[in-house]
PyMOL Python script that loads the backbone (N, CA, C, O; Angstrom):
from pymol import cmd

cmd.read_pdbstr("""\
ATOM      1  N   MET A   1     192.834   8.432  96.804  1.00  0.00           N
ATOM      2  CA  MET A   1     192.933   7.462  95.755  1.00  0.00           C
ATOM      3  C   MET A   1     193.641   6.231  96.300  1.00  0.00           C
ATOM      4  O   MET A   1     194.648   6.343  96.998  1.00  0.00           O
ATOM      5  N   GLU A   2     193.117   5.071  95.982  1.00  0.00           N
ATOM      6  CA  GLU A   2     193.761   3.817  96.340  1.00  0.00           C
ATOM      7  C   GLU A   2     194.450   3.263  95.102  1.00  0.00           C
ATOM      8  O   GLU A   2     193.922   3.351  93.993  1.00  0.00           O
ATOM      9  N   PHE A   3     195.636   2.691  95.301  1.00  0.00           N
ATOM     10  CA  PHE A   3     196.444   2.218  94.191  1.00  0.00           C
ATOM     11  C   PHE A   3     197.195   0.973  94.639  1.00  0.00           C
ATOM     12  O   PHE A   3     197.746   0.939  95.739  1.00  0.00           O
ATOM     13  N   SER A   4     197.220  -0.044  93.796  1.00  0.00           N
ATOM     14  CA  SER A   4     197.995  -1.259  94.056  1.00  0.00           C
ATOM     15  C   SER A   4     199.066  -1.397  92.991  1.00  0.00           C
ATOM     16  O   SER A   4     198.849  -1.079  91.821  1.00  0.00           O
ATOM     17  N   TYR A   5     200.219  -1.873  93.413  1.00  0.00           N
ATOM     18  CA  TYR A   5     201.372  -1.984  92.521  1.00  0.00           C
ATOM     19  C   TYR A   5     202.056  -3.318  92.774  1.00  0.00           C
ATOM     20  O   TYR A   5     202.200  -3.740  93.921  1.00  0.00           O
ATOM     21  N   VAL A   6     202.478  -3.984  91.699  1.00  0.00           N
ATOM     22  CA  VAL A   6     203.235  -5.233  91.798  1.00  0.00           C
ATOM     23  C   VAL A   6     204.717  -4.874  91.648  1.00  0.00           C
ATOM     24  O   VAL A   6     205.163  -4.524  90.555  1.00  0.00           O
ATOM     25  N   PRO A   7     205.478  -4.961  92.740  1.00  0.00           N
ATOM     26  CA  PRO A   7     206.892  -4.578  92.691  1.00  0.00           C
ATOM     27  C   PRO A   7     207.741  -5.604  91.953  1.00  0.00           C
ATOM     28  O   PRO A   7     207.346  -6.758  91.790  1.00  0.00           O
ATOM     29  N   GLU A   8     208.909  -5.162  91.512  1.00  0.00           N
ATOM     30  CA  GLU A   8     209.845  -6.027  90.791  1.00  0.00           C
ATOM     31  C   GLU A   8     211.159  -6.106  91.548  1.00  0.00           C
ATOM     32  O   GLU A   8     211.640  -5.102  92.072  1.00  0.00           O
ATOM     33  N   GLY A   9     211.746  -7.312  91.607  1.00  0.00           N
ATOM     34  CA  GLY A   9     213.072  -7.492  92.168  1.00  0.00           C
ATOM     35  C   GLY A   9     213.156  -7.494  93.682  1.00  0.00           C
ATOM     36  O   GLY A   9     214.246  -7.370  94.240  1.00  0.00           O
ATOM     37  N   VAL A  10     212.006  -7.634  94.365  1.00  0.00           N
ATOM     38  CA  VAL A  10     211.990  -7.648  95.832  1.00  0.00           C
ATOM     39  C   VAL A  10     211.132  -8.806  96.328  1.00  0.00           C
ATOM     40  O   VAL A  10     210.463  -9.475  95.540  1.00  0.00           O
ATOM     41  N   CYS A  11     211.157  -9.033  97.617  1.00  0.00           N
ATOM     42  CA  CYS A  11     210.408 -10.145  98.209  1.00  0.00           C
ATOM     43  C   CYS A  11     208.912  -9.881  98.295  1.00  0.00           C
ATOM     44  O   CYS A  11     208.115 -10.809  98.163  1.00  0.00           O
ATOM     45  N   SER A  12     208.516  -8.627  98.514  1.00  0.00           N
ATOM     46  CA  SER A  12     207.081  -8.343  98.615  1.00  0.00           C
ATOM     47  C   SER A  12     206.416  -8.552  97.249  1.00  0.00           C
ATOM     48  O   SER A  12     207.032  -8.347  96.204  1.00  0.00           O
ATOM     49  N   LYS A  13     205.176  -8.955  97.285  1.00  0.00           N
ATOM     50  CA  LYS A  13     204.437  -9.305  96.067  1.00  0.00           C
ATOM     51  C   LYS A  13     203.469  -8.219  95.617  1.00  0.00           C
ATOM     52  O   LYS A  13     203.055  -8.198  94.458  1.00  0.00           O
ATOM     53  N   GLN A  14     203.102  -7.311  96.533  1.00  0.00           N
ATOM     54  CA  GLN A  14     202.168  -6.248  96.189  1.00  0.00           C
ATOM     55  C   GLN A  14     202.326  -5.114  97.190  1.00  0.00           C
ATOM     56  O   GLN A  14     202.611  -5.336  98.367  1.00  0.00           O
ATOM     57  N   ILE A  15     202.134  -3.893  96.698  1.00  0.00           N
ATOM     58  CA  ILE A  15     202.148  -2.701  97.549  1.00  0.00           C
ATOM     59  C   ILE A  15     200.804  -2.010  97.362  1.00  0.00           C
ATOM     60  O   ILE A  15     200.403  -1.703  96.239  1.00  0.00           O
ATOM     61  N   ASN A  16     200.114  -1.771  98.467  1.00  0.00           N
ATOM     62  CA  ASN A  16     198.814  -1.094  98.440  1.00  0.00           C
ATOM     63  C   ASN A  16     198.978   0.284  99.065  1.00  0.00           C
ATOM     64  O   ASN A  16     199.462   0.414 100.190  1.00  0.00           O
ATOM     65  N   LEU A  17     198.571   1.304  98.330  1.00  0.00           N
ATOM     66  CA  LEU A  17     198.729   2.689  98.770  1.00  0.00           C
ATOM     67  C   LEU A  17     197.385   3.392  98.820  1.00  0.00           C
ATOM     68  O   LEU A  17     196.467   3.081  98.061  1.00  0.00           O
ATOM     69  N   LYS A  18     197.295   4.333  99.721  1.00  0.00           N
ATOM     70  CA  LYS A  18     196.184   5.277  99.701  1.00  0.00           C
ATOM     71  C   LYS A  18     196.816   6.658  99.811  1.00  0.00           C
ATOM     72  O   LYS A  18     197.528   6.957 100.770  1.00  0.00           O
ATOM     73  N   VAL A  19     196.544   7.494  98.815  1.00  0.00           N
ATOM     74  CA  VAL A  19     197.106   8.840  98.742  1.00  0.00           C
ATOM     75  C   VAL A  19     195.964   9.834  98.588  1.00  0.00           C
ATOM     76  O   VAL A  19     195.090   9.661  97.740  1.00  0.00           O
ATOM     77  N   GLU A  20     195.977  10.874  99.411  1.00  0.00           N
ATOM     78  CA  GLU A  20     194.983  11.950  99.329  1.00  0.00           C
ATOM     79  C   GLU A  20     195.703  13.287  99.443  1.00  0.00           C
ATOM     80  O   GLU A  20     196.519  13.487 100.343  1.00  0.00           O
ATOM     81  N   ASN A  21     195.396  14.203  98.527  1.00  0.00           N
ATOM     82  CA  ASN A  21     195.984  15.543  98.554  1.00  0.00           C
ATOM     83  C   ASN A  21     197.505  15.510  98.665  1.00  0.00           C
ATOM     84  O   ASN A  21     198.101  16.274  99.425  1.00  0.00           O
ATOM     85  N   ASN A  22     198.121  14.621  97.901  1.00  0.00           N
ATOM     86  CA  ASN A  22     199.576  14.448  97.848  1.00  0.00           C
ATOM     87  C   ASN A  22     200.180  14.016  99.180  1.00  0.00           C
ATOM     88  O   ASN A  22     201.373  14.213  99.412  1.00  0.00           O
ATOM     89  N   LYS A  23     199.370  13.432 100.052  1.00  0.00           N
ATOM     90  CA  LYS A  23     199.838  12.892 101.330  1.00  0.00           C
ATOM     91  C   LYS A  23     199.596  11.388 101.353  1.00  0.00           C
ATOM     92  O   LYS A  23     198.588  10.903 100.837  1.00  0.00           O
ATOM     93  N   VAL A  24     200.520  10.662 101.949  1.00  0.00           N
ATOM     94  CA  VAL A  24     200.377   9.213 102.103  1.00  0.00           C
ATOM     95  C   VAL A  24     199.416   8.963 103.260  1.00  0.00           C
ATOM     96  O   VAL A  24     199.711   9.305 104.405  1.00  0.00           O
ATOM     97  N   GLU A  25     198.277   8.371 102.958  1.00  0.00           N
ATOM     98  CA  GLU A  25     197.314   8.025 104.002  1.00  0.00           C
ATOM     99  C   GLU A  25     197.630   6.653 104.588  1.00  0.00           C
ATOM    100  O   GLU A  25     197.510   6.447 105.796  1.00  0.00           O
ATOM    101  N   SER A  26     198.035   5.716 103.733  1.00  0.00           N
ATOM    102  CA  SER A  26     198.410   4.389 104.216  1.00  0.00           C
ATOM    103  C   SER A  26     199.238   3.668 103.161  1.00  0.00           C
ATOM    104  O   SER A  26     199.136   3.936 101.964  1.00  0.00           O
ATOM    105  N   VAL A  27     200.060   2.746 103.648  1.00  0.00           N
ATOM    106  CA  VAL A  27     200.854   1.864 102.795  1.00  0.00           C
ATOM    107  C   VAL A  27     200.848   0.494 103.463  1.00  0.00           C
ATOM    108  O   VAL A  27     201.070   0.380 104.669  1.00  0.00           O
ATOM    109  N   SER A  28     200.594  -0.542 102.670  1.00  0.00           N
ATOM    110  CA  SER A  28     200.740  -1.906 103.182  1.00  0.00           C
ATOM    111  C   SER A  28     201.391  -2.749 102.109  1.00  0.00           C
ATOM    112  O   SER A  28     201.218  -2.517 100.913  1.00  0.00           O
ATOM    113  N   PHE A  29     202.141  -3.732 102.564  1.00  0.00           N
ATOM    114  CA  PHE A  29     202.875  -4.623 101.681  1.00  0.00           C
ATOM    115  C   PHE A  29     202.343  -6.039 101.874  1.00  0.00           C
ATOM    116  O   PHE A  29     201.993  -6.433 102.986  1.00  0.00           O
ATOM    117  N   VAL A  30     202.285  -6.795 100.789  1.00  0.00           N
ATOM    118  CA  VAL A  30     201.938  -8.212 100.849  1.00  0.00           C
ATOM    119  C   VAL A  30     203.235  -8.987 100.646  1.00  0.00           C
ATOM    120  O   VAL A  30     203.881  -8.864  99.605  1.00  0.00           O
ATOM    121  N   GLY A  31     203.611  -9.781 101.637  1.00  0.00           N
ATOM    122  CA  GLY A  31     204.874 -10.502 101.572  1.00  0.00           C
ATOM    123  C   GLY A  31     206.024  -9.618 102.009  1.00  0.00           C
ATOM    124  O   GLY A  31     205.827  -8.461 102.382  1.00  0.00           O
ATOM    125  N   GLY A  32     207.208 -10.161 101.960  1.00  0.00           N
ATOM    126  CA  GLY A  32     208.391  -9.411 102.349  1.00  0.00           C
ATOM    127  C   GLY A  32     208.660  -9.479 103.839  1.00  0.00           C
ATOM    128  O   GLY A  32     208.099 -10.321 104.540  1.00  0.00           O
ATOM    129  N   CYS A  33     209.505  -8.607 104.317  1.00  0.00           N
ATOM    130  CA  CYS A  33     209.908  -8.567 105.734  1.00  0.00           C
ATOM    131  C   CYS A  33     208.818  -7.864 106.539  1.00  0.00           C
ATOM    132  O   CYS A  33     208.786  -6.636 106.618  1.00  0.00           O
ATOM    133  N   ASP A  34     207.947  -8.639 107.120  1.00  0.00           N
ATOM    134  CA  ASP A  34     206.719  -8.137 107.734  1.00  0.00           C
ATOM    135  C   ASP A  34     206.942  -6.972 108.695  1.00  0.00           C
ATOM    136  O   ASP A  34     206.317  -5.922 108.543  1.00  0.00           O
ATOM    137  N   GLY A  35     207.808  -7.137 109.663  1.00  0.00           N
ATOM    138  CA  GLY A  35     208.011  -6.089 110.660  1.00  0.00           C
ATOM    139  C   GLY A  35     208.569  -4.810 110.062  1.00  0.00           C
ATOM    140  O   GLY A  35     208.088  -3.720 110.373  1.00  0.00           O
ATOM    141  N   ASN A  36     209.571  -4.928 109.214  1.00  0.00           N
ATOM    142  CA  ASN A  36     210.181  -3.747 108.592  1.00  0.00           C
ATOM    143  C   ASN A  36     209.192  -3.015 107.699  1.00  0.00           C
ATOM    144  O   ASN A  36     209.156  -1.785 107.678  1.00  0.00           O
ATOM    145  N   LEU A  37     208.387  -3.775 106.959  1.00  0.00           N
ATOM    146  CA  LEU A  37     207.456  -3.140 106.032  1.00  0.00           C
ATOM    147  C   LEU A  37     206.283  -2.494 106.767  1.00  0.00           C
ATOM    148  O   LEU A  37     205.767  -1.466 106.328  1.00  0.00           O
ATOM    149  N   LYS A  38     205.864  -3.089 107.876  1.00  0.00           N
ATOM    150  CA  LYS A  38     204.845  -2.424 108.713  1.00  0.00           C
ATOM    151  C   LYS A  38     205.411  -1.118 109.261  1.00  0.00           C
ATOM    152  O   LYS A  38     204.705  -0.111 109.325  1.00  0.00           O
ATOM    153  N   ALA A  39     206.683  -1.134 109.656  1.00  0.00           N
ATOM    154  CA  ALA A  39     207.322   0.072 110.191  1.00  0.00           C
ATOM    155  C   ALA A  39     207.398   1.165 109.129  1.00  0.00           C
ATOM    156  O   ALA A  39     207.140   2.333 109.420  1.00  0.00           O
ATOM    157  N   ILE A  40     207.748   0.795 107.913  1.00  0.00           N
ATOM    158  CA  ILE A  40     207.791   1.789 106.830  1.00  0.00           C
ATOM    159  C   ILE A  40     206.417   2.429 106.661  1.00  0.00           C
ATOM    160  O   ILE A  40     206.306   3.648 106.536  1.00  0.00           O
ATOM    161  N   GLY A  41     205.370   1.604 106.657  1.00  0.00           N
ATOM    162  CA  GLY A  41     204.010   2.131 106.533  1.00  0.00           C
ATOM    163  C   GLY A  41     203.668   3.120 107.631  1.00  0.00           C
ATOM    164  O   GLY A  41     203.043   4.146 107.365  1.00  0.00           O
ATOM    165  N   LYS A  42     204.067   2.828 108.865  1.00  0.00           N
ATOM    166  CA  LYS A  42     203.805   3.738 109.981  1.00  0.00           C
ATOM    167  C   LYS A  42     204.607   5.026 109.857  1.00  0.00           C
ATOM    168  O   LYS A  42     204.104   6.110 110.149  1.00  0.00           O
ATOM    169  N   LEU A  43     205.859   4.900 109.422  1.00  0.00           N
ATOM    170  CA  LEU A  43     206.721   6.077 109.329  1.00  0.00           C
ATOM    171  C   LEU A  43     206.284   7.060 108.249  1.00  0.00           C
ATOM    172  O   LEU A  43     206.407   8.272 108.430  1.00  0.00           O
ATOM    173  N   VAL A  44     205.777   6.556 107.134  1.00  0.00           N
ATOM    174  CA  VAL A  44     205.431   7.453 106.031  1.00  0.00           C
ATOM    175  C   VAL A  44     203.988   7.950 106.090  1.00  0.00           C
ATOM    176  O   VAL A  44     203.612   8.845 105.332  1.00  0.00           O
ATOM    177  N   LYS A  45     203.186   7.386 106.970  1.00  0.00           N
ATOM    178  CA  LYS A  45     201.782   7.807 107.085  1.00  0.00           C
ATOM    179  C   LYS A  45     201.709   9.296 107.406  1.00  0.00           C
ATOM    180  O   LYS A  45     202.334   9.770 108.354  1.00  0.00           O
ATOM    181  N   GLY A  46     200.939  10.022 106.606  1.00  0.00           N
ATOM    182  CA  GLY A  46     200.765  11.453 106.791  1.00  0.00           C
ATOM    183  C   GLY A  46     201.818  12.312 106.125  1.00  0.00           C
ATOM    184  O   GLY A  46     201.688  13.536 106.096  1.00  0.00           O
ATOM    185  N   MET A  47     202.861  11.694 105.587  1.00  0.00           N
ATOM    186  CA  MET A  47     203.935  12.453 104.949  1.00  0.00           C
ATOM    187  C   MET A  47     203.559  12.871 103.528  1.00  0.00           C
ATOM    188  O   MET A  47     202.756  12.217 102.863  1.00  0.00           O
ATOM    189  N   ASP A  48     204.143  13.946 103.091  1.00  0.00           N
ATOM    190  CA  ASP A  48     204.004  14.397 101.722  1.00  0.00           C
ATOM    191  C   ASP A  48     204.667  13.374 100.796  1.00  0.00           C
ATOM    192  O   ASP A  48     205.767  12.899 101.078  1.00  0.00           O
ATOM    193  N   VAL A  49     204.003  13.042  99.707  1.00  0.00           N
ATOM    194  CA  VAL A  49     204.514  12.041  98.764  1.00  0.00           C
ATOM    195  C   VAL A  49     205.911  12.412  98.281  1.00  0.00           C
ATOM    196  O   VAL A  49     206.789  11.551  98.214  1.00  0.00           O
ATOM    197  N   ASP A  50     206.125  13.667  97.949  1.00  0.00           N
ATOM    198  CA  ASP A  50     207.433  14.096  97.444  1.00  0.00           C
ATOM    199  C   ASP A  50     208.534  13.921  98.491  1.00  0.00           C
ATOM    200  O   ASP A  50     209.670  13.599  98.144  1.00  0.00           O
ATOM    201  N   LYS A  51     208.210  14.128  99.749  1.00  0.00           N
ATOM    202  CA  LYS A  51     209.181  13.944 100.830  1.00  0.00           C
ATOM    203  C   LYS A  51     209.547  12.469 100.962  1.00  0.00           C
ATOM    204  O   LYS A  51     210.722  12.135 101.114  1.00  0.00           O
ATOM    205  N   VAL A  52     208.549  11.583 100.904  1.00  0.00           N
ATOM    206  CA  VAL A  52     208.801  10.144 100.985  1.00  0.00           C
ATOM    207  C   VAL A  52     209.723   9.717  99.849  1.00  0.00           C
ATOM    208  O   VAL A  52     210.687   8.981 100.059  1.00  0.00           O
ATOM    209  N   ILE A  53     209.416  10.186  98.647  1.00  0.00           N
ATOM    210  CA  ILE A  53     210.227   9.824  97.484  1.00  0.00           C
ATOM    211  C   ILE A  53     211.657  10.339  97.645  1.00  0.00           C
ATOM    212  O   ILE A  53     212.611   9.617  97.355  1.00  0.00           O
ATOM    213  N   SER A  54     211.812  11.567  98.099  1.00  0.00           N
ATOM    214  CA  SER A  54     213.162  12.123  98.243  1.00  0.00           C
ATOM    215  C   SER A  54     213.972  11.375  99.306  1.00  0.00           C
ATOM    216  O   SER A  54     215.194  11.281  99.191  1.00  0.00           O
ATOM    217  N   LEU A  55     213.319  10.851 100.320  1.00  0.00           N
ATOM    218  CA  LEU A  55     214.012  10.116 101.378  1.00  0.00           C
ATOM    219  C   LEU A  55     214.374   8.689 100.993  1.00  0.00           C
ATOM    220  O   LEU A  55     215.454   8.210 101.338  1.00  0.00           O
ATOM    221  N   LEU A  56     213.478   8.000 100.279  1.00  0.00           N
ATOM    222  CA  LEU A  56     213.617   6.553 100.109  1.00  0.00           C
ATOM    223  C   LEU A  56     213.937   6.071  98.699  1.00  0.00           C
ATOM    224  O   LEU A  56     214.318   4.914  98.519  1.00  0.00           O
ATOM    225  N   GLU A  57     213.793   6.922  97.711  1.00  0.00           N
ATOM    226  CA  GLU A  57     214.081   6.504  96.338  1.00  0.00           C
ATOM    227  C   GLU A  57     215.553   6.112  96.207  1.00  0.00           C
ATOM    228  O   GLU A  57     216.441   6.824  96.676  1.00  0.00           O
ATOM    229  N   GLY A  58     215.793   4.977  95.568  1.00  0.00           N
ATOM    230  CA  GLY A  58     217.152   4.510  95.342  1.00  0.00           C
ATOM    231  C   GLY A  58     217.698   3.629  96.456  1.00  0.00           C
ATOM    232  O   GLY A  58     218.805   3.104  96.342  1.00  0.00           O
ATOM    233  N   ASN A  59     216.930   3.462  97.535  1.00  0.00           N
ATOM    234  CA  ASN A  59     217.346   2.574  98.625  1.00  0.00           C
ATOM    235  C   ASN A  59     217.485   1.151  98.089  1.00  0.00           C
ATOM    236  O   ASN A  59     216.653   0.698  97.303  1.00  0.00           O
ATOM    237  N   THR A  60     218.528   0.449  98.510  1.00  0.00           N
ATOM    238  CA  THR A  60     218.739  -0.913  98.035  1.00  0.00           C
ATOM    239  C   THR A  60     218.600  -1.907  99.180  1.00  0.00           C
ATOM    240  O   THR A  60     218.586  -1.525 100.350  1.00  0.00           O
ATOM    241  N   CYS A  61     218.498  -3.183  98.830  1.00  0.00           N
ATOM    242  CA  CYS A  61     218.366  -4.266  99.803  1.00  0.00           C
ATOM    243  C   CYS A  61     219.377  -5.349  99.446  1.00  0.00           C
ATOM    244  O   CYS A  61     219.266  -5.999  98.406  1.00  0.00           O
ATOM    245  N   GLY A  62     220.361  -5.536 100.315  1.00  0.00           N
ATOM    246  CA  GLY A  62     221.388  -6.533 100.042  1.00  0.00           C
ATOM    247  C   GLY A  62     222.091  -6.245  98.724  1.00  0.00           C
ATOM    248  O   GLY A  62     222.521  -5.118  98.478  1.00  0.00           O
ATOM    249  N   LYS A  63     222.207  -7.261  97.879  1.00  0.00           N
ATOM    250  CA  LYS A  63     222.869  -7.113  96.578  1.00  0.00           C
ATOM    251  C   LYS A  63     221.912  -6.637  95.486  1.00  0.00           C
ATOM    252  O   LYS A  63     222.325  -6.422  94.346  1.00  0.00           O
ATOM    253  N   ARG A  64     220.652  -6.474  95.828  1.00  0.00           N
ATOM    254  CA  ARG A  64     219.669  -6.000  94.839  1.00  0.00           C
ATOM    255  C   ARG A  64     219.900  -4.514  94.565  1.00  0.00           C
ATOM    256  O   ARG A  64     220.425  -3.787  95.408  1.00  0.00           O
ATOM    257  N   ASN A  65     219.501  -4.081  93.381  1.00  0.00           N
ATOM    258  CA  ASN A  65     219.629  -2.661  93.056  1.00  0.00           C
ATOM    259  C   ASN A  65     218.359  -1.888  93.388  1.00  0.00           C
ATOM    260  O   ASN A  65     218.198  -0.740  92.973  1.00  0.00           O
ATOM    261  N   THR A  66     217.458  -2.517  94.135  1.00  0.00           N
ATOM    262  CA  THR A  66     216.214  -1.893  94.568  1.00  0.00           C
ATOM    263  C   THR A  66     215.855  -2.450  95.940  1.00  0.00           C
ATOM    264  O   THR A  66     216.577  -3.287  96.481  1.00  0.00           O
ATOM    265  N   SER A  67     214.754  -1.991  96.497  1.00  0.00           N
ATOM    266  CA  SER A  67     214.254  -2.476  97.782  1.00  0.00           C
ATOM    267  C   SER A  67     212.746  -2.257  97.793  1.00  0.00           C
ATOM    268  O   SER A  67     212.191  -1.642  96.883  1.00  0.00           O
ATOM    269  N   CYS A  68     212.102  -2.759  98.818  1.00  0.00           N
ATOM    270  CA  CYS A  68     210.660  -2.524  98.939  1.00  0.00           C
ATOM    271  C   CYS A  68     210.367  -1.032  99.071  1.00  0.00           C
ATOM    272  O   CYS A  68     209.383  -0.539  98.520  1.00  0.00           O
ATOM    273  N   ALA A  69     211.225  -0.311  99.805  1.00  0.00           N
ATOM    274  CA  ALA A  69     211.040   1.136  99.946  1.00  0.00           C
ATOM    275  C   ALA A  69     211.196   1.840  98.600  1.00  0.00           C
ATOM    276  O   ALA A  69     210.419   2.737  98.274  1.00  0.00           O
ATOM    277  N   ASP A  70     212.196   1.437  97.822  1.00  0.00           N
ATOM    278  CA  ASP A  70     212.408   2.000  96.491  1.00  0.00           C
ATOM    279  C   ASP A  70     211.222   1.681  95.583  1.00  0.00           C
ATOM    280  O   ASP A  70     210.762   2.542  94.834  1.00  0.00           O
ATOM    281  N   GLN A  71     210.734   0.460  95.648  1.00  0.00           N
ATOM    282  CA  GLN A  71     209.572   0.077  94.839  1.00  0.00           C
ATOM    283  C   GLN A  71     208.325   0.846  95.265  1.00  0.00           C
ATOM    284  O   GLN A  71     207.480   1.168  94.430  1.00  0.00           O
ATOM    285  N   MET A  72     208.205   1.142  96.556  1.00  0.00           N
ATOM    286  CA  MET A  72     207.095   1.968  97.032  1.00  0.00           C
ATOM    287  C   MET A  72     207.166   3.357  96.401  1.00  0.00           C
ATOM    288  O   MET A  72     206.133   3.933  96.061  1.00  0.00           O
ATOM    289  N   CYS A  73     208.365   3.894  96.242  1.00  0.00           N
ATOM    290  CA  CYS A  73     208.528   5.205  95.603  1.00  0.00           C
ATOM    291  C   CYS A  73     208.068   5.151  94.149  1.00  0.00           C
ATOM    292  O   CYS A  73     207.420   6.081  93.668  1.00  0.00           O
ATOM    293  N   ILE A  74     208.396   4.079  93.458  1.00  0.00           N
ATOM    294  CA  ILE A  74     207.921   3.909  92.078  1.00  0.00           C
ATOM    295  C   ILE A  74     206.401   3.870  92.066  1.00  0.00           C
ATOM    296  O   ILE A  74     205.763   4.495  91.219  1.00  0.00           O
ATOM    297  N   ALA A  75     205.823   3.130  93.013  1.00  0.00           N
ATOM    298  CA  ALA A  75     204.362   3.042  93.110  1.00  0.00           C
ATOM    299  C   ALA A  75     203.752   4.411  93.390  1.00  0.00           C
ATOM    300  O   ALA A  75     202.736   4.771  92.795  1.00  0.00           O
ATOM    301  N   LEU A  76     204.358   5.166  94.281  1.00  0.00           N
ATOM    302  CA  LEU A  76     203.845   6.501  94.604  1.00  0.00           C
ATOM    303  C   LEU A  76     203.893   7.425  93.375  1.00  0.00           C
ATOM    304  O   LEU A  76     202.951   8.176  93.122  1.00  0.00           O
ATOM    305  N   LYS A  77     204.974   7.364  92.631  1.00  0.00           N
ATOM    306  CA  LYS A  77     205.072   8.182  91.415  1.00  0.00           C
ATOM    307  C   LYS A  77     203.962   7.819  90.435  1.00  0.00           C
ATOM    308  O   LYS A  77     203.335   8.698  89.843  1.00  0.00           O
ATOM    309  N   LYS A  78     203.722   6.518  90.266  1.00  0.00           N
ATOM    310  CA  LYS A  78     202.664   6.096  89.356  1.00  0.00           C
ATOM    311  C   LYS A  78     201.297   6.530  89.865  1.00  0.00           C
ATOM    312  O   LYS A  78     200.442   6.957  89.089  1.00  0.00           O
ATOM    313  N   ALA A  79     201.100   6.418  91.162  1.00  0.00           N
ATOM    314  CA  ALA A  79     199.806   6.784  91.752  1.00  0.00           C
ATOM    315  C   ALA A  79     199.496   8.259  91.556  1.00  0.00           C
ATOM    316  O   ALA A  79     198.371   8.609  91.199  1.00  0.00           O
ATOM    317  N   ILE A  80     200.469   9.125  91.784  1.00  0.00           N
ATOM    318  CA  ILE A  80     200.188  10.557  91.668  1.00  0.00           C
ATOM    319  C   ILE A  80     200.151  11.043  90.227  1.00  0.00           C
ATOM    320  O   ILE A  80     199.685  12.149  89.957  1.00  0.00           O
ATOM    321  N   SER A  81     200.639  10.226  89.302  1.00  0.00           N
ATOM    322  CA  SER A  81     200.600  10.625  87.888  1.00  0.00           C
ATOM    323  C   SER A  81     199.272  10.272  87.224  1.00  0.00           C
ATOM    324  O   SER A  81     199.020  10.661  86.083  1.00  0.00           O
ATOM    325  N   MET A  82     198.436   9.546  87.930  1.00  0.00           N
ATOM    326  CA  MET A  82     197.156   9.128  87.359  1.00  0.00           C
ATOM    327  C   MET A  82     196.142  10.245  87.369  1.00  0.00           C
ATOM    328  O   MET A  82     195.011  10.056  86.921  1.00  0.00           O
TER     329      MET A  82
END
""", "prot")
cmd.dss("prot")
cmd.show_as("cartoon", "prot")
cmd.util.cbc("prot")
cmd.orient("prot")
């Protein structure tokens, strides 16, 4: 399943996910810290969605109470609930 999400409170403008059989097939971000977000996509590729969420949910960025990684977890939860 492919899913796009518009994150809130972060620099990235969109998160694109592909999830199959509760595994992250791919993640890409539009905008934000290009190198770091590409790295996140590479690191979570092939991982179980629940594992990604348990590792990255609640991560913050600077003074923000969220981060692109945290917003990706929100997107993943929405994607698997569909």
